[in-house]
N, C-alpha and C positions, 0 to 999 in steps of 0.2 A: 503494499500500499505506501501510496507516495504520500509526502506531507501535505500536500495541498488536497488529496482525499481524506487525510486524518481532519485537518482543518474544517474542511466543507461535511465531515462526517460529526464532529466534537460539536458545529454550530446548529447542524439539523436536531440533533438530539435535546441542546438546548432549548432551542423553540418549540420542540414538542413538551418538552418542562414546562417553560412559561405558561402557552396555552395551556395546559391539563390543570397548573395550578390557579391559573386566570379564573377559569371555568369552576372551581370548585370555592372560590373567594379567597385562597391561600394569596392576598396580593404581595405578603412581605417575603414570601419566599419565592411567588414569579418574578419580583423585583430584582433580587438576587441573584437569579439564572439568567434575567436579562443583562444582568453586568456581566453572566461570564461570558453571553451572546456575544454582546459587544466587543469584547475583549477578541473573540476568536475572528472576528468581523474584522476589525482593524488589522488582525493579522493577514487576512486573505485577502485584505486589498492591495498586498503588494506579489500577488503571486497571479500567474498568466491564466484567466481561466475566460471563459465565453461572458460575452458583455451583460447578458441578464445574470449573470452570477455575482458581478460586479456591480451592479447596481442594489441587488438584495443586500450586498455585504456594506455597502453604504448608505441605504435606507436604514438598516442597521443600528451603524456606527453611530448615525445622527440622532437615534431616539432618544427619549428623555428616559432613565432610567425608571421612573415611577410611570410610564406610559402603560398600565394595567388597566386595560376595558375589555369587555368581551368583542367588541369591534376589534381592537390589536391585538386578540388572542386569535381572532379568526385569521385574520394578516399571518399571524407568524405559526400559527399553525399551517397553511397555505404555502411561505418561504421554506419552511420544515420540508414539507413535502416533494417544493421543489429541488430543495438543496440534495436529497437525501436521493433523489433520482437522476439527479446529476453525477452525482459520486459512485453512484451504484453503474450506470450506463456510459461513463466517460473515462475510461481507464487509457 
């Protein structure tokens, strides 16, 4: 597994956690995983990936760590699925 795929997979997992915790109402825990997701996305910005993955990383990096709502959780879930598919199918 390449470093890029590891970053993408880690970001995807944290985004799934954010979405799941936000849906359950655990905003403090979701915020903590969003901080971790932002760390992965900043690391990912320096790698060569498809344009849509770069845009996702930039969007996540620019989010406020307290941006935990049901609508943002849905977006994080969608991002997680897109990132996971990219990591699995673009080796």
